[in-house]
C-alpha positions in Angstrom: -120.5 22.5 -59.0 -121.5 20.7 -55.9 -124.5 18.4 -55.6 -128.0 19.3 -54.4 -129.1 18.4 -50.9 -130.2 14.8 -51.7 -127.8 12.5 -53.5 -128.1 9.0 -55.0 -125.0 7.1 -56.1 -124.9 4.0 -58.2 -121.5 2.4 -57.9 -120.1 -0.2 -60.3 -116.7 -1.7 -61.0 -115.9 0.7 -63.8 -118.0 3.8 -63.2 -120.0 5.8 -60.7 -123.3 7.4 -61.6 -124.5 10.2 -59.3 -127.7 12.2 -59.2 -128.8 15.0 -56.9 -132.2 16.5 -56.2 -133.2 19.8 -54.7 -135.5 20.4 -51.7 -138.6 20.2 -54.0 -137.5 16.9 -55.5 -136.4 18.4 -58.9 -133.3 17.2 -60.7 -130.4 19.4 -59.5 -127.4 17.7 -61.1 -126.1 14.4 -62.6 -122.5 13.4 -62.8 -120.5 10.5 -64.2 -117.2 9.5 -62.4 -114.7 6.8 -63.0 -114.6 4.1 -60.3 -111.2 5.3 -59.1 -112.5 8.9 -58.6 -114.0 8.2 -55.1 -112.5 11.4 -53.7 -114.1 13.5 -56.4 -117.4 11.8 -55.8 -117.1 12.5 -52.1 -116.1 16.2 -52.7 -119.1 16.6 -55.0 -121.6 15.1 -52.6 -120.1 16.4 -49.3 -122.6 19.1 -48.7 -125.7 17.0 -49.2 -128.2 16.4 -46.4 -128.8 12.7 -47.2 -126.7 10.5 -49.5 -128.0 7.1 -50.6 -125.4 4.7 -52.0 -126.0 1.5 -54.0 -123.3 -0.5 -52.3 -122.7 -2.2 -49.0 -121.6 0.1 -46.2 -119.5 -2.4 -44.2 -118.0 -5.9 -44.4 -120.0 -8.9 -43.1 -119.5 -9.8 -39.4 -121.1 -13.2 -40.0 -124.1 -12.3 -37.8 -126.3 -14.9 -39.6 -123.9 -17.8 -39.6 -126.0 -20.9 -39.0 -129.4 -19.1 -39.6 -131.3 -21.9 -41.2 -134.0 -19.5 -42.5 -131.4 -18.5 -45.1 -129.6 -20.5 -47.8 -125.9 -21.1 -47.0 -124.8 -18.3 -49.3 -126.8 -15.7 -47.4 -125.8 -16.9 -44.0 -122.4 -15.3 -44.8 -124.0 -11.9 -45.4 -125.0 -8.9 -43.3 -128.3 -8.4 -41.3 -129.5 -5.9 -44.0 -129.3 -8.5 -46.7 -131.0 -11.1 -44.5 -133.8 -8.7 -43.6 -134.4 -7.6 -47.1 -134.9 -11.3 -48.1 -136.8 -12.5 -45.0 -139.1 -9.5 -44.6 -139.7 -8.3 -48.1 -138.7 -11.2 -50.3 -136.0 -9.3 -52.2 -132.7 -11.3 -52.6 -129.5 -9.5 -53.5 -127.5 -11.2 -56.3 -124.3 -10.8 -54.2 -123.5 -11.3 -50.5 -121.1 -9.0 -48.7 -118.1 -11.0 -47.6 -116.2 -10.6 -44.4 -113.1 -9.6 -46.4 -114.1 -7.8 -49.7 -111.7 -8.4 -52.6 -109.3 -5.5 -52.9 -110.4 -3.2 -55.8 -113.9 -4.8 -56.0 -117.0 -2.6 -56.3 -117.9 -3.8 -52.8 -114.6 -2.5 -51.3 -115.0 0.7 -53.3 -118.5 1.1 -51.9 -117.5 0.5 -48.3 -114.7 3.0 -48.8 -117.0 5.6 -50.2 -119.5 5.2 -47.3 -116.6 5.7 -44.9 -115.2 8.7 -46.7 -118.6 10.5 -46.9 -119.3 9.8 -43.2 -116.0 11.5 -42.4 -116.4 14.7 -44.5 -120.2 15.1 -44.8 -122.4 16.6 -42.3 -125.4 14.7 -43.7 -126.6 11.2 -43.3 -125.2 8.4 -45.5 -127.5 5.4 -46.1 -127.5 2.2 -48.2 -130.0 1.3 -50.9 -130.4 -1.6 -53.4 -132.2 -0.1 -56.5 -133.6 -3.4 -57.9 -135.4 -4.0 -54.6 -136.4 -0.3 -54.5 -138.0 -0.4 -57.9 -139.6 -3.7 -57.2 -141.1 -2.2 -54.0 -142.8 0.4 -56.2 -144.0 -2.0 -58.9 -147.3 -3.9 -58.8 -145.7 -6.8 -60.9 -142.3 -8.2 -61.8 -140.0 -5.8 -63.6 -138.8 -6.3 -67.2 -135.0 -6.5 -67.6 -133.5 -3.1 -66.9 -131.5 -3.1 -70.1 -134.6 -3.6 -72.3 -136.8 -0.8 -73.7 -139.7 -2.1 -71.6 -137.5 -2.1 -68.5 -136.4 1.5 -69.0 -139.9 2.6 -69.6 -141.3 0.8 -66.6 -138.7 2.3 -64.3 -139.2 5.8 -65.8 -142.9 5.4 -65.2 -142.3 4.3 -61.6 -140.0 7.3 -60.9 -142.7 9.6 -62.3 -145.4 8.2 -60.1 -143.0 8.5 -57.1 -142.6 12.2 -57.9 -139.5 12.4 -60.1 -140.0 13.3 -63.8 -137.9 15.8 -65.7 -139.2 14.7 -69.1 -135.9 13.2 -70.3 -135.5 10.2 -68.1 -136.0 7.8 -71.0 -132.7 9.0 -72.4 -130.8 8.0 -69.2 -128.9 4.7 -68.8 -130.4 2.2 -66.4 -127.5 3.0 -64.0 -128.5 6.6 -63.9 -132.1 5.6 -63.3 -130.9 3.5 -60.3 -129.0 6.6 -59.0 -132.1 8.7 -59.5 -134.2 6.4 -57.4 -131.5 6.4 -54.8 -131.6 10.2 -54.7 -135.4 10.0 -54.3 -135.0 7.6 -51.4 -132.5 10.1 -49.8 -135.2 12.8 -50.2 -137.9 10.6 -48.7 -135.5 9.7 -45.8 -135.2 13.4 -45.0 -139.0 13.6 -44.8 -139.4 10.5 -42.7 -141.1 8.6 -45.5 -138.5 6.0 -46.6 -138.7 2.4 -45.2 -135.7 1.1 -43.2 -135.0 -2.6 -43.6 -132.9 -4.2 -40.8 -133.3 -7.2 -38.5 -136.1 -7.0 -36.1 -135.7 -8.1 -32.4 -134.7 -11.6 -33.2 -132.4 -13.8 -31.1 -131.1 -15.4 -34.3 -129.9 -12.1 -35.6 -126.5 -10.6 -34.6 -127.7 -7.0 -35.2 -124.5 -5.9 -37.0 -125.9 -2.4 -37.5 -126.4 -2.6 -41.3 -129.7 -1.4 -42.9 -131.1 -0.8 -46.4 -133.7 1.8 -47.3 -136.7 1.4 -49.6 -138.9 4.1 -51.1 -142.4 4.9 -49.7 -144.8 2.5 -51.4 -147.0 4.0 -54.2 -150.7 4.3 -53.6 -152.7 1.5 -55.1 -154.5 2.4 -58.4 -158.2 2.8 -58.2 -160.2 -0.2 -59.3 
């Protein structure tokens, strides 16, 4: 079975969680792959219109070396990581290196981005689910492995338009993939938020970008 038209992929060192939505935003499929089954992931998602992956899409070019707005750790990263922090205040826990470690999840992610761009007729974009959930939340998120954290994320997905009634039974990694799929759908509708460096002489514009979901409407009162 191939994926629906909008795919979200959460990639880790050991496993890959993948979720797809149909044109109406309903759950179409969900699959678990081993981390070394990248070709199977690519084949499953190849017909999708938009694919959102929770992993860097390229190594760092060092575009922000010497950028004093950023801590030294982040000066080694990509423009997308810098913009996510400087514009939205979301800091990734990792920084993409210039030479990813062979076999690391970052290298696997870069490889998957490249493979899907080769075989898919759709758009392949990058997301960071923690920042995406935080972008939807009115307050800090509980730890994602806690009951409160799962319930909060399920509630945010529901408010954003994705609720199949069983999301509380999903692992936090599949919830991350579900939000990635929702961002893919919103990207197709022109609603998702692109995060990349603005026109700034201190930015090397390496072409990287991350995508956030459309903000939720503020509650009345």
